[in-house]
FIGU-271918 format. One line per field, with one value per residue (C-alpha): y, x, z; residue number from 0. Coordinates in Angstrom, 1 decimal. Layout:
N
Y (Y, ...)
X (X, ...)
Z (Z, ...)
resi (NUM, ...)
//
This chain:
491
Y (134.3, 133.7, 136.2, 139.5, 139.3, 141.3, 144.6, 144.0, 145.2, 145.7, 148.4, 151.3, 153.6, 154.5, 156.8, 157.4, 157.6, 159.5, 157.7, 159.2, 158.2, 156.7, 156.5, 153.7, 153.3, 151.6, 150.5, 148.7, 146.3, 147.3, 145.9, 147.2, 143.8, 143.7, 146.3, 146.2, 147.7, 148.9, 150.1, 151.6, 152.1, 151.5, 154.5, 153.6, 155.1, 153.4, 150.2, 147.1, 147.1, 150.7, 150.3, 147.3, 149.1, 152.2, 150.1, 148.0, 151.2, 152.7, 149.5, 149.2, 152.8, 152.5, 149.1, 148.5, 145.5, 144.0, 144.0, 140.7, 140.0, 137.0, 139.3, 142.0, 139.5, 137.1, 138.3, 142.0, 141.5, 139.3, 141.9, 144.6, 142.6, 142.1, 145.8, 144.8, 147.0, 145.2, 145.8, 144.0, 142.6, 142.1, 143.8, 143.8, 141.7, 142.3, 139.9, 139.8, 139.8, 136.4, 137.3, 135.7, 132.5, 132.7, 130.8, 127.2, 124.6, 121.1, 118.5, 115.5, 113.7, 112.8, 114.5, 112.3, 111.5, 110.2, 107.4, 103.7, 101.4, 99.8, 96.5, 95.4, 93.2, 96.2, 95.2, 97.9, 97.5, 99.2, 98.6, 100.7, 104.4, 107.2, 109.6, 110.2, 111.2, 110.9, 111.4, 110.2, 112.4, 114.3, 113.4, 116.1, 117.4, 120.0, 122.2, 125.9, 127.1, 130.9, 133.1, 133.9, 137.4, 136.7, 137.7, 141.2, 141.6, 144.2, 146.2, 146.5, 149.9, 148.2, 149.5, 147.2, 145.6, 144.9, 141.6, 141.3, 139.5, 136.4, 136.7, 134.9, 132.3, 132.7, 129.5, 129.5, 126.6, 125.5, 122.9, 120.4, 121.7, 123.0, 124.8, 125.0, 126.6, 124.3, 124.8, 127.4, 129.4, 126.5, 126.4, 122.8, 122.0, 118.9, 117.2, 117.4, 114.3, 111.5, 112.5, 113.7, 116.5, 119.4, 121.8, 125.1, 126.7, 130.3, 132.4, 132.9, 131.4, 127.9, 126.8, 123.4, 121.6, 118.1, 116.8, 113.7, 112.2, 111.1, 111.4, 109.2, 110.4, 107.1, 103.5, 102.2, 101.1, 101.5, 105.2, 105.5, 102.4, 100.6, 103.0, 103.0, 105.9, 107.2, 108.5, 107.9, 107.6, 107.9, 106.0, 107.2, 104.2, 100.5, 98.7, 96.7, 93.1, 92.6, 96.1, 96.9, 99.7, 100.1, 103.0, 103.6, 105.3, 104.8, 103.7, 104.3, 102.6, 103.8, 101.0, 97.3, 95.5, 93.2, 89.6, 89.5, 93.0, 93.3, 96.0, 96.9, 99.7, 100.7, 102.0, 101.3, 100.0, 101.0, 99.5, 101.0, 98.1, 94.7, 92.7, 89.9, 87.1, 84.2, 81.3, 78.6, 80.2, 80.2, 81.0, 81.7, 84.8, 88.0, 89.4, 92.4, 93.5, 96.4, 97.0, 98.6, 97.7, 96.6, 97.6, 96.5, 95.7, 92.1, 89.7, 86.9, 84.3, 86.7, 86.6, 89.4, 90.0, 92.7, 93.4, 95.0, 94.2, 93.2, 94.6, 93.2, 93.0, 89.5, 87.0, 84.0, 81.5, 84.0, 83.6, 86.1, 86.7, 89.3, 89.8, 91.5, 90.6, 89.9, 91.3, 90.2, 91.7, 89.1, 85.8, 84.1, 81.2, 78.9, 79.6, 79.9, 82.6, 83.2, 85.9, 86.3, 87.6, 87.0, 86.3, 87.6, 87.0, 87.0, 83.4, 81.1, 78.4, 77.7, 75.1, 73.3, 72.5, 74.7, 73.9, 76.7, 76.7, 79.4, 79.7, 82.1, 82.5, 82.1, 84.8, 84.3, 85.9, 83.4, 80.5, 81.7, 81.9, 78.4, 77.0, 78.5, 77.2, 73.7, 73.7, 74.8, 72.2, 69.4, 70.5, 70.6, 67.2, 65.8, 67.3, 65.9, 62.4, 62.5, 63.7, 61.0, 58.4, 59.5, 59.6, 56.0, 55.0, 56.7, 55.2, 51.6, 51.3, 54.0, 51.5, 52.5, 55.9, 56.7, 57.0, 60.8, 61.4, 59.2, 60.9, 64.4, 63.5, 61.9, 65.0, 67.3, 65.3, 65.2, 69.0, 69.4, 66.9, 68.8, 72.1, 70.9, 69.3, 72.7, 74.5, 71.9, 72.2, 76.0, 75.9, 73.2, 75.7, 78.4, 76.0, 75.3, 79.0, 79.6, 76.6, 78.0, 81.4, 79.7, 78.1, 81.3, 81.8, 84.3, 85.0, 84.0, 83.4, 82.7, 84.1, 84.1, 84.3, 81.0, 78.3, 75.9, 72.2, 71.2, 74.2, 73.5, 75.6, 76.0, 77.9, 77.7, 73.9, 72.7, 71.7, 70.8, 70.1, 71.1, 68.3, 70.3, 73.8, 76.2, 79.5, 82.6, 81.1, 82.0, 79.2, 79.4, 77.0, 75.5, 75.1, 72.9, 70.3, 72.2, 71.5, 73.8, 74.8, 77.5, 80.0, 82.2, 85.0, 88.3, 90.6)
X (42.6, 43.5, 45.4, 46.4, 49.9, 52.7, 53.4, 55.9, 59.4, 60.1, 57.4, 58.9, 55.9, 53.0, 50.1, 46.8, 43.5, 40.8, 37.5, 34.4, 34.5, 38.1, 41.4, 42.9, 46.7, 48.3, 51.9, 53.8, 56.8, 60.1, 59.4, 55.8, 54.3, 52.2, 50.0, 49.1, 46.2, 46.1, 43.0, 44.0, 40.4, 36.8, 34.5, 31.7, 28.9, 29.8, 27.9, 29.7, 28.1, 29.0, 32.6, 33.1, 31.7, 33.9, 37.0, 36.2, 35.7, 39.0, 40.9, 39.3, 40.0, 43.7, 44.3, 41.6, 43.2, 45.3, 43.0, 42.7, 39.0, 39.0, 40.2, 37.6, 34.7, 35.6, 38.2, 37.3, 33.6, 34.9, 37.4, 34.8, 32.4, 34.9, 35.8, 39.4, 42.3, 44.6, 47.6, 49.7, 46.7, 47.4, 44.8, 46.6, 49.2, 51.3, 53.6, 57.3, 59.8, 61.2, 64.9, 67.1, 69.1, 72.9, 74.8, 75.2, 78.0, 76.7, 79.5, 78.8, 82.0, 81.6, 84.2, 86.6, 85.3, 88.6, 86.6, 87.2, 84.9, 82.1, 81.1, 77.4, 77.7, 78.8, 82.5, 85.1, 87.6, 90.7, 92.5, 90.1, 89.9, 88.2, 91.2, 91.6, 89.0, 89.8, 88.1, 88.5, 89.0, 85.8, 84.1, 81.9, 83.3, 80.7, 77.9, 77.7, 74.1, 73.6, 72.0, 68.3, 66.8, 64.0, 60.4, 59.1, 56.8, 54.1, 53.5, 50.2, 49.9, 50.3, 53.8, 56.2, 59.1, 62.1, 63.8, 67.5, 69.2, 71.3, 75.1, 77.0, 79.7, 82.9, 84.3, 88.1, 89.0, 92.6, 94.9, 93.2, 89.7, 87.6, 84.2, 81.3, 77.8, 75.0, 71.2, 69.6, 72.8, 74.5, 78.3, 79.7, 83.3, 84.8, 88.2, 90.5, 92.4, 92.4, 93.6, 93.0, 90.6, 91.7, 89.0, 89.5, 86.3, 86.0, 82.9, 81.4, 84.4, 85.5, 88.7, 89.1, 92.0, 93.0, 96.5, 97.2, 99.6, 98.7, 101.7, 101.8, 104.6, 105.2, 103.9, 100.6, 99.5, 96.7, 97.4, 96.4, 94.3, 94.0, 94.4, 92.1, 92.9, 92.0, 95.3, 99.0, 100.6, 103.9, 104.5, 107.6, 107.5, 106.4, 103.1, 102.8, 101.5, 97.8, 97.2, 96.3, 97.0, 95.0, 95.7, 94.6, 97.8, 101.5, 102.7, 106.1, 106.9, 110.2, 110.2, 109.2, 106.0, 105.6, 104.3, 100.5, 100.2, 98.1, 99.1, 97.5, 98.7, 96.9, 100.2, 103.8, 104.9, 108.3, 109.5, 112.8, 113.5, 111.8, 108.6, 108.2, 105.8, 105.1, 107.4, 104.8, 102.0, 103.8, 101.3, 98.6, 100.3, 98.3, 99.1, 101.3, 100.1, 100.7, 99.0, 102.2, 105.8, 107.2, 110.6, 111.9, 115.2, 114.3, 111.4, 111.3, 108.5, 106.0, 103.6, 104.2, 102.3, 102.8, 101.0, 104.2, 107.8, 109.4, 112.8, 114.6, 118.0, 117.3, 114.4, 114.2, 111.4, 109.1, 106.1, 106.8, 104.4, 104.8, 103.0, 106.1, 109.7, 111.5, 114.9, 116.8, 120.3, 121.7, 120.2, 116.8, 116.7, 113.7, 110.0, 108.2, 108.8, 106.7, 107.0, 105.5, 108.5, 111.9, 113.6, 117.1, 119.0, 122.5, 122.2, 119.2, 119.0, 121.8, 124.5, 122.4, 119.7, 116.8, 113.7, 113.6, 111.1, 111.3, 108.8, 108.7, 106.5, 103.3, 100.9, 100.3, 96.8, 95.9, 97.3, 95.3, 92.1, 92.8, 93.4, 90.1, 88.2, 89.6, 88.4, 84.9, 84.9, 85.8, 83.0, 80.4, 81.5, 81.1, 77.6, 76.7, 77.8, 75.7, 72.6, 73.1, 73.4, 70.2, 68.4, 69.3, 68.2, 64.8, 64.3, 65.3, 64.2, 61.6, 58.7, 58.1, 57.1, 53.8, 53.8, 53.3, 55.9, 58.5, 57.9, 58.1, 61.3, 62.9, 62.0, 63.5, 66.8, 66.9, 66.6, 69.3, 71.6, 71.1, 71.8, 75.0, 76.1, 75.6, 77.6, 80.4, 80.5, 80.8, 83.6, 85.4, 85.5, 86.8, 89.4, 90.6, 90.9, 92.9, 95.2, 95.8, 96.6, 99.2, 100.8, 101.0, 104.5, 106.6, 110.3, 110.6, 114.0, 115.5, 119.0, 121.5, 125.2, 124.9, 122.3, 122.7, 121.8, 118.3, 116.7, 113.6, 113.0, 109.8, 109.5, 106.0, 105.3, 108.9, 110.2, 113.7, 115.4, 119.0, 121.3, 124.5, 125.6, 125.4, 127.4, 126.4, 123.7, 120.3, 117.7, 115.1, 112.6, 113.7, 110.9, 109.3, 111.0, 109.7, 112.9, 115.0, 118.4, 120.8, 123.2, 125.9, 124.5, 126.3, 124.9)
Z (116.4, 120.1, 122.3, 120.6, 119.1, 120.8, 119.4, 116.5, 117.4, 113.7, 113.2, 111.2, 110.8, 113.0, 112.6, 114.3, 112.4, 114.2, 114.3, 115.9, 119.6, 119.7, 117.9, 115.8, 115.6, 112.5, 112.1, 109.4, 109.5, 107.9, 104.4, 104.6, 103.9, 107.1, 108.7, 112.4, 114.3, 117.9, 119.9, 123.2, 124.7, 123.7, 124.4, 126.8, 124.8, 121.5, 120.7, 119.4, 115.9, 115.3, 116.5, 114.3, 111.3, 111.9, 112.2, 109.1, 107.1, 108.3, 107.4, 104.0, 103.2, 104.1, 102.6, 99.9, 98.2, 101.0, 104.0, 106.0, 105.6, 108.0, 110.8, 109.9, 109.7, 112.6, 115.1, 115.2, 116.4, 119.3, 120.3, 120.1, 122.2, 124.9, 125.0, 125.5, 124.2, 121.8, 119.7, 117.0, 115.2, 111.5, 109.4, 106.0, 104.3, 101.2, 99.4, 100.4, 97.5, 96.7, 96.6, 93.9, 94.6, 94.6, 91.9, 92.9, 92.1, 91.6, 91.8, 89.5, 90.8, 94.4, 96.7, 98.7, 102.2, 103.6, 105.2, 105.2, 103.2, 105.1, 103.7, 103.3, 106.4, 108.5, 108.7, 108.1, 105.2, 106.4, 103.1, 101.1, 101.8, 99.9, 99.6, 95.9, 93.3, 89.7, 86.3, 82.8, 79.7, 78.8, 82.1, 83.6, 86.9, 87.9, 86.7, 87.7, 87.9, 87.4, 90.0, 89.7, 89.6, 92.1, 92.1, 93.0, 96.0, 96.9, 100.1, 101.9, 100.1, 96.7, 96.2, 94.4, 96.3, 94.1, 94.8, 95.7, 92.8, 93.6, 93.6, 90.9, 91.7, 89.7, 88.1, 87.6, 85.4, 86.0, 84.4, 82.2, 82.7, 79.9, 80.2, 77.9, 78.0, 78.8, 78.6, 80.8, 81.3, 83.1, 82.8, 82.5, 83.5, 82.0, 82.3, 79.4, 80.5, 83.0, 86.4, 89.9, 90.7, 92.9, 94.1, 96.0, 97.2, 98.5, 99.0, 95.5, 93.8, 92.9, 91.3, 89.8, 88.1, 87.0, 87.5, 85.2, 87.7, 91.3, 93.6, 96.8, 99.1, 100.8, 100.8, 99.6, 103.1, 105.6, 105.5, 101.8, 101.3, 97.9, 95.0, 92.0, 89.8, 86.4, 85.1, 85.9, 89.4, 91.1, 94.3, 96.2, 98.5, 98.1, 97.5, 100.7, 101.0, 100.2, 98.9, 95.4, 92.9, 89.7, 87.3, 83.8, 82.8, 83.6, 87.1, 88.7, 92.0, 93.6, 96.2, 95.8, 95.1, 98.0, 98.0, 97.8, 96.3, 93.1, 90.6, 87.3, 85.0, 81.8, 80.4, 81.3, 84.8, 86.2, 89.4, 90.6, 92.9, 92.6, 92.3, 94.9, 95.3, 97.7, 96.8, 97.5, 95.4, 92.0, 89.3, 91.9, 93.1, 92.5, 89.1, 88.4, 85.0, 82.6, 79.3, 78.1, 79.0, 82.4, 83.6, 87.0, 88.7, 89.5, 89.8, 92.3, 92.8, 91.3, 88.4, 85.9, 82.7, 80.0, 76.8, 75.6, 76.6, 79.9, 80.8, 84.0, 85.5, 86.9, 87.4, 89.8, 90.0, 88.3, 86.0, 83.2, 80.2, 77.5, 74.2, 73.0, 74.0, 77.2, 77.9, 81.1, 81.5, 83.8, 85.0, 84.3, 86.8, 87.4, 86.7, 83.5, 80.9, 77.7, 75.1, 71.6, 69.8, 71.5, 74.8, 75.5, 78.8, 80.1, 81.2, 81.4, 84.1, 86.6, 87.3, 89.9, 87.3, 88.5, 86.6, 84.0, 81.1, 78.4, 75.6, 72.6, 69.5, 71.5, 72.7, 76.4, 76.0, 73.3, 75.4, 78.4, 76.4, 75.0, 78.5, 79.7, 76.7, 77.2, 80.8, 79.7, 77.0, 79.5, 81.8, 78.9, 77.7, 81.2, 81.4, 78.0, 79.0, 82.1, 80.2, 77.6, 80.3, 82.0, 78.6, 77.8, 81.3, 80.9, 77.4, 78.4, 82.1, 82.5, 82.8, 86.4, 85.2, 83.7, 79.9, 79.9, 82.5, 80.7, 77.4, 79.0, 80.8, 77.8, 75.6, 78.2, 78.4, 74.6, 74.3, 76.9, 75.1, 71.8, 73.4, 75.0, 71.7, 69.9, 72.6, 72.3, 68.5, 68.7, 71.3, 69.3, 66.3, 68.6, 70.0, 66.4, 65.7, 68.9, 68.1, 64.6, 66.2, 68.4, 65.3, 63.2, 61.9, 63.9, 63.8, 67.5, 69.1, 72.5, 73.0, 75.9, 76.6, 78.4, 78.5, 81.4, 81.0, 82.2, 80.7, 78.6, 75.5, 73.5, 70.2, 68.8, 68.4, 69.0, 72.4, 73.5, 76.9, 76.9, 78.0, 77.7, 78.2, 75.3, 75.1, 73.2, 70.9, 69.6, 69.3, 66.5, 64.9, 61.6, 59.1, 57.8, 60.0, 63.1, 65.1, 67.2, 65.9, 67.0, 65.6, 67.2, 69.4, 69.3, 72.1)
resi (0, 1, 2, 3, 4, 5, 6, 7, 8, 9, 10, 11, 12, 13, 14, 15, 16, 17, 18, 19, 20, 21, 22, 23, 24, 25, 26, 27, 28, 29, 30, 31, 32, 33, 34, 35, 36, 37, 38, 39, 40, 41, 42, 43, 44, 45, 46, 47, 48, 49, 50, 51, 52, 53, 54, 55, 56, 57, 58, 59, 60, 61, 62, 63, 64, 65, 66, 67, 68, 69, 70, 71, 72, 73, 74, 75, 76, 77, 78, 79, 80, 81, 82, 83, 84, 85, 86, 87, 88, 89, 90, 91, 92, 93, 94, 95, 96, 97, 98, 99, 100, 101, 102, 103, 104, 105, 106, 107, 108, 109, 110, 111, 112, 113, 114, 115, 116, 117, 118, 119, 120, 121, 122, 123, 124, 125, 126, 127, 128, 129, 130, 131, 132, 133, 134, 135, 136, 137, 138, 139, 140, 141, 142, 143, 144, 145, 146, 147, 148, 149, 150, 151, 152, 153, 154, 155, 156, 157, 158, 159, 160, 161, 162, 163, 164, 165, 166, 167, 168, 169, 170, 171, 172, 173, 174, 175, 176, 177, 178, 179, 180, 181, 182, 183, 184, 185, 186, 187, 188, 189, 190, 191, 192, 193, 194, 195, 196, 197, 198, 199, 200, 201, 202, 203, 204, 205, 206, 207, 208, 209, 210, 211, 212, 213, 214, 215, 216, 217, 218, 219, 220, 221, 222, 223, 224, 225, 226, 227, 228, 229, 230, 231, 232, 233, 234, 235, 236, 237, 238, 239, 240, 241, 242, 243, 244, 245, 246, 247, 248, 249, 250, 251, 252, 253, 254, 255, 256, 257, 258, 259, 260, 261, 262, 263, 264, 265, 266, 267, 268, 269, 270, 271, 272, 273, 274, 275, 276, 277, 278, 279, 280, 281, 282, 283, 284, 285, 286, 287, 288, 289, 290, 291, 292, 293, 294, 295, 296, 297, 298, 299, 300, 301, 302, 303, 304, 305, 306, 307, 308, 309, 310, 311, 312, 313, 314, 315, 316, 317, 318, 319, 320, 321, 322, 323, 324, 325, 326, 327, 328, 329, 330, 331, 332, 333, 334, 335, 336, 337, 338, 339, 340, 341, 342, 343, 344, 345, 346, 347, 348, 349, 350, 351, 352, 353, 354, 355, 356, 357, 358, 359, 360, 361, 362, 363, 364, 365, 366, 367, 368, 369, 370, 371, 372, 373, 374, 375, 376, 377, 378, 379, 380, 381, 382, 383, 384, 385, 386, 387, 388, 389, 390, 391, 392, 393, 394, 395, 396, 397, 398, 399, 400, 401, 402, 403, 404, 405, 406, 407, 408, 409, 410, 411, 412, 413, 414, 415, 416, 417, 418, 419, 420, 421, 422, 423, 424, 425, 426, 427, 428, 429, 430, 431, 432, 433, 434, 435, 436, 437, 438, 439, 440, 441, 442, 443, 444, 445, 446, 447, 448, 449, 450, 451, 452, 453, 454, 455, 456, 457, 458, 459, 460, 461, 462, 463, 464, 465, 466, 467, 468, 469, 470, 471, 472, 473, 474, 475, 476, 477, 478, 479, 480, 481, 482, 483, 484, 485, 486, 487, 488, 489, 490)
//
């Protein structure tokens, strides 16, 4: 066992046991789970075997079930043989109590780190910061695990040692947080709505709440990073160039949306000032989109899409799309505007003949899908033509190949040609369905107090370029002739 251990400083009891020829001194630690033996002197007339037997007997009498037998059988004879005094030797061991574990909070939504994003190649993305943490409705925020009672121990004298029970953690659910009992006494906290998580932690107490609206007291910039939030948001500044904001609820921007910024709102979008884009990008500008309505002061050179309605004071050289209606209080000049139901503006076009195209009665989402489908069809037809060309070559001029190779290659090309033909047929059917959807009858109109010459109007399948100015009229499609006519417009 090596050198004798130092005398334990935590010894709480000490007693001497008289043994014929010398005295044994026993002591215990504070929780009485270890017993120590000290022998101050070995009598000269006492042989080693007798001394070992006397000590063993004394230890086994005092600690019949907890004695350290390896010490008694191995270490004690060596100490007795050397006739050296010792102290602090462990001769009995109990079992310490396993105290209970305090209640624990397990966060299932990662806490914000406030750090910038590190890309896989090691580069730092300074436009993406981990500042806000949001949850969806019904999402689990945390689980509170109850304290444990612990396991009793036993002293060297076979006395029970009661464990200290763990202390509970108190969960204080705040706004929009609901709790429920889970298995094993676990308390589960869930969000009652989409929003931002706020957590306040104190010793043995945690308070959690969810606010459905994220408030940014300034611009969306390097200070905030890009925002991706489950819920609604209010931005008291602007969304700066090349930053993005994505929310699942409503979004209000008190400043402007600068060129190059990408904004998506799952509900309504309100911009107190304007939405700007790069003049040279046109339809390639990053999209500003809302799945509800969009209301802004003005739009210039930007691409704006709404699944609901669009309400503006003015628009210039913009790409506007709405699955509802578009209302522009003053001027709609240049660009391309498309709405499913109606378009109303103070004036459309301008005296200098800016290219202005306005379309109603067509769903922009259907048109987008149709345009994409046409591109895919063109690519598949190109592939099919190339495969058929190769197949004809193999069949007519494949004499240089061995018969087995020629047949195998021809069979492979034939299977590919058949597969492409099947894909083309299915897409042609989808194209026909989308085309029919575009031609579905709707009461679409385009109205303005003034239409300038040079403006191009489209209502469903009818197209007309205005050669003269029109004042206070509403254009509509006359059926079944499918021509555009107009009637007086009274705002």
